[in-house]
Structure formats: C-alpha cells, structure tokens
Backbone as CSV, one residue per row, in Angstrom:
resi,resn,N_x,N_y,N_z,CA_x,CA_y,CA_z,C_x,C_y,C_z
1,MET,10.408,2.676,6.864,10.643,3.087,5.497,11.373,4.418,5.496
2,MET,12.127,4.608,4.498,12.903,5.833,4.406,12.544,6.524,3.096
3,ASP,12.183,7.782,3.191,11.929,8.530,1.972,13.143,9.392,1.667
4,SER,12.990,10.347,0.785,14.138,11.140,0.363,14.418,12.348,1.265
5,LEU,13.835,12.399,2.433,14.103,13.488,3.362,15.583,13.494,3.723
6,SER,16.228,14.620,3.598,17.675,14.684,3.810,18.079,14.296,5.231
7,ALA,17.193,14.468,6.201,17.521,14.109,7.585,17.770,12.613,7.735
8,HIS,17.184,11.808,6.860,17.385,10.364,6.944,18.809,9.954,6.577
9,ALA,19.489,10.777,5.824,20.856,10.471,5.422,21.874,11.215,6.284
10,ALA,21.408,11.985,7.242,22.314,12.747,8.100,23.187,11.790,8.913
11,GLU,24.401,12.194,9.134,25.375,11.355,9.836,24.855,10.897,11.199
12,ASP,24.237,11.803,11.947,23.707,11.471,13.267,22.619,10.390,13.164
13,THR,21.758,10.515,12.183,20.687,9.543,11.997,21.240,8.174,11.641
14,VAL,22.205,8.145,10.751,22.817,6.884,10.332,23.525,6.216,11.515
15,LYS,24.248,6.989,12.313,24.928,6.432,13.492,23.918,5.867,14.490
16,ARG,22.867,6.618,14.748,21.851,6.169,15.696,21.168,4.889,15.195
17,ALA,20.919,4.825,13.910,20.291,3.636,13.344,21.205,2.420,13.510
18,LYS,22.489,2.573,13.201,23.438,1.470,13.353,23.531,1.026,14.811
19,LYS,23.576,1.995,15.718,23.673,1.678,17.138,22.477,0.852,17.607
20,ASN,21.298,1.153,17.063,20.069,0.464,17.461,19.702,-0.695,16.527
21,ARG,20.640,-1.051,15.689,20.445,-2.157,14.732,19.217,-1.956,13.857
22,VAL,19.067,-0.757,13.351,17.958,-0.414,12.470,18.501,-0.265,11.064
23,SER,17.814,-0.856,10.119,18.198,-0.650,8.727,17.023,-0.017,8.000
24,PHE,17.328,0.858,7.094,16.295,1.571,6.359,15.975,0.838,5.060
25,ALA,14.711,0.793,4.736,14.280,0.254,3.446,13.987,1.444,2.545
26,PRO,14.297,1.320,1.285,14.012,2.438,0.375,12.512,2.692,0.262
27,ALA,12.153,3.922,-0.021,10.737,4.306,-0.080,9.998,3.590,-1.198
28,ASP,10.706,3.144,-2.206,10.024,2.471,-3.304,9.869,0.967,-3.073
29,ALA,10.079,0.508,-1.846,9.940,-0.911,-1.508,8.525,-1.185,-1.010
30,SER,7.542,-0.954,-1.874,6.152,-1.125,-1.461,5.840,-2.565,-1.080
31,TRP,6.625,-3.496,-1.580,6.409,-4.908,-1.257,6.645,-5.194,0.225
32,LEU,7.283,-4.275,0.947,7.485,-4.447,2.378,6.253,-4.064,3.188
33,ASN,5.308,-3.384,2.561,4.101,-2.936,3.238,3.008,-3.979,3.029
34,PRO,2.578,-4.687,4.091,1.575,-5.742,3.928,0.271,-5.261,3.290
35,ALA,-0.063,-4.012,3.488,-1.308,-3.498,2.914,-1.264,-3.500,1.392
36,GLU,-0.079,-3.371,0.809,0.050,-3.335,-0.643,-0.489,-4.611,-1.286
37,CYS,-0.306,-5.743,-0.626,-0.813,-7.015,-1.171,-2.326,-6.977,-1.302
38,HIS,-2.985,-6.434,-0.308,-4.450,-6.370,-0.325,-4.943,-5.295,-1.286
39,ILE,-4.274,-4.174,-1.303,-4.705,-3.065,-2.154,-4.635,-3.452,-3.623
40,GLY,-3.570,-4.142,-4.008,-3.439,-4.565,-5.398,-4.572,-5.485,-5.822
41,GLY,-4.910,-6.437,-4.962,-6.004,-7.356,-5.272,-7.341,-6.650,-5.368
42,ILE,-7.578,-5.735,-4.471,-8.836,-4.981,-4.485,-8.907,-4.107,-5.732
43,GLN,-7.783,-3.495,-6.090,-7.758,-2.646,-7.277,-8.070,-3.469,-8.532
44,ARG,-7.476,-4.649,-8.630,-7.757,-5.499,-9.796,-9.223,-5.937,-9.805
45,LEU,-9.728,-6.341,-8.662,-11.118,-6.778,-8.570,-12.077,-5.632,-8.890
46,ALA,-11.746,-4.451,-8.433,-12.650,-3.307,-8.591,-12.624,-2.712,-9.993
47,LEU,-11.461,-2.681,-10.619,-11.349,-1.895,-11.846,-11.047,-2.685,-13.115
48,LYS,-10.714,-3.976,-12.989,-10.398,-4.760,-14.182,-11.645,-4.892,-15.061
49,ASP,-11.465,-4.668,-16.332,-12.540,-4.793,-17.328,-13.733,-3.899,-17.024
50,THR,-13.496,-2.735,-16.452,-14.594,-1.796,-16.193,-14.546,-0.659,-17.197
51,ASP,-15.627,0.022,-17.299,-15.686,1.208,-18.157,-16.409,2.328,-17.422
52,CYS,-15.873,2.668,-16.254,-16.463,3.741,-15.452,-16.480,5.025,-16.272
53,THR,-17.604,5.698,-16.240,-17.721,6.933,-17.015,-17.665,8.182,-16.138
54,THR,-17.721,7.989,-14.806,-17.629,9.142,-13.907,-16.676,8.811,-12.765
55,TRP,-16.197,9.861,-12.139,-15.331,9.671,-10.963,-16.119,9.034,-9.826
56,LEU,-17.404,9.314,-9.767,-18.255,8.734,-8.728,-18.310,7.205,-8.871
57,GLU,-18.459,6.736,-10.093,-18.461,5.287,-10.337,-17.108,4.673,-9.985
58,ALA,-16.048,5.320,-10.411,-14.702,4.812,-10.134,-14.420,4.812,-8.633
59,GLY,-14.929,5.800,-7.934,-14.733,5.872,-6.484,-15.540,4.832,-5.727
60,ALA,-16.685,4.432,-6.270,-17.536,3.444,-5.610,-17.039,2.016,-5.858
61,ALA,-16.295,1.805,-6.917,-15.852,0.459,-7.294,-15.012,-0.227,-6.211
62,PRO,-14.014,0.438,-5.605,-13.249,-0.239,-4.549,-14.114,-0.634,-3.352
63,LYS,-15.058,0.199,-2.981,-15.930,-0.134,-1.851,-16.744,-1.385,-2.168
64,LYS,-17.267,-1.466,-3.383,-18.028,-2.649,-3.789,-17.131,-3.888,-3.782
65,ALA,-15.894,-3.736,-4.239,-14.960,-4.862,-4.274,-14.644,-5.344,-2.858
66,ILE,-14.456,-4.425,-1.933,-14.163,-4.792,-0.542,-15.368,-5.506,0.072
67,MET,-16.558,-4.991,-0.185,-17.761,-5.631,0.345,-17.915,-7.040,-0.228
68,TYR,-17.633,-7.198,-1.520,-17.713,-8.511,-2.157,-16.700,-9.464,-1.543
69,ARG,-15.462,-9.003,-1.407,-14.405,-9.857,-0.852,-14.718,-10.247,0.601
70,ASN,-15.221,-9.311,1.391,-15.577,-9.620,2.780,-16.693,-10.659,2.835
71,ALA,-17.678,-10.561,1.945,-18.776,-11.521,1.904,-18.254,-12.909,1.535
72,GLN,-17.291,-12.961,0.601,-16.709,-14.240,0.187,-15.964,-14.885,1.359
73,GLU,-15.257,-14.086,2.139,-14.507,-14.622,3.286,-15.443,-15.119,4.373
74,GLU,-16.592,-14.464,4.548,-17.567,-14.900,5.553,-18.157,-16.255,5.176
75,ASP,-18.336,-16.478,3.880,-18.914,-17.739,3.417,-17.917,-18.899,3.474
76,ALA,-16.651,-18.574,3.532,-15.620,-19.631,3.516,-15.474,-20.336,4.853
C-alpha cells in the first residue's frame, strides 16, 4: 500500500518499483486488505442496533461479537 509520503513518489522509488515489477495501490484501497472484510462484519455485528451509553460498553461490544462469531464457527 502506498500512503501520501512524498518518498513514495520519488523518482528513485518509482524506478525501483518498475524494475521489480511492483505496483502501488492507493492508501484508500481498503478493499485490498483482507482484514477489512472481517472488521466490517464484526463492526456491524457488534454495533448495529445498539445504544451503548459508555465507552466501556462500546469497547466491549467488538470482543463479544468476535467471541460469538468464533463460537458459531466452532459449531459449524
């Protein structure tokens, strides 16, 4: 992934990337990160239709969602 660091656009970096057959993906291409698929699902499972009143509750919700999802996969 490539972020907006100016060194990524430097001529030397671009030449080296071409020589090694490397292409840069833009930093906003989160769909290229496999973890994003799982994180989105966990976020929806954890926070959809909730009314957390404290940061502690909101922070515990993803952990509960992961534990629930892991239990479902074990039963499958």
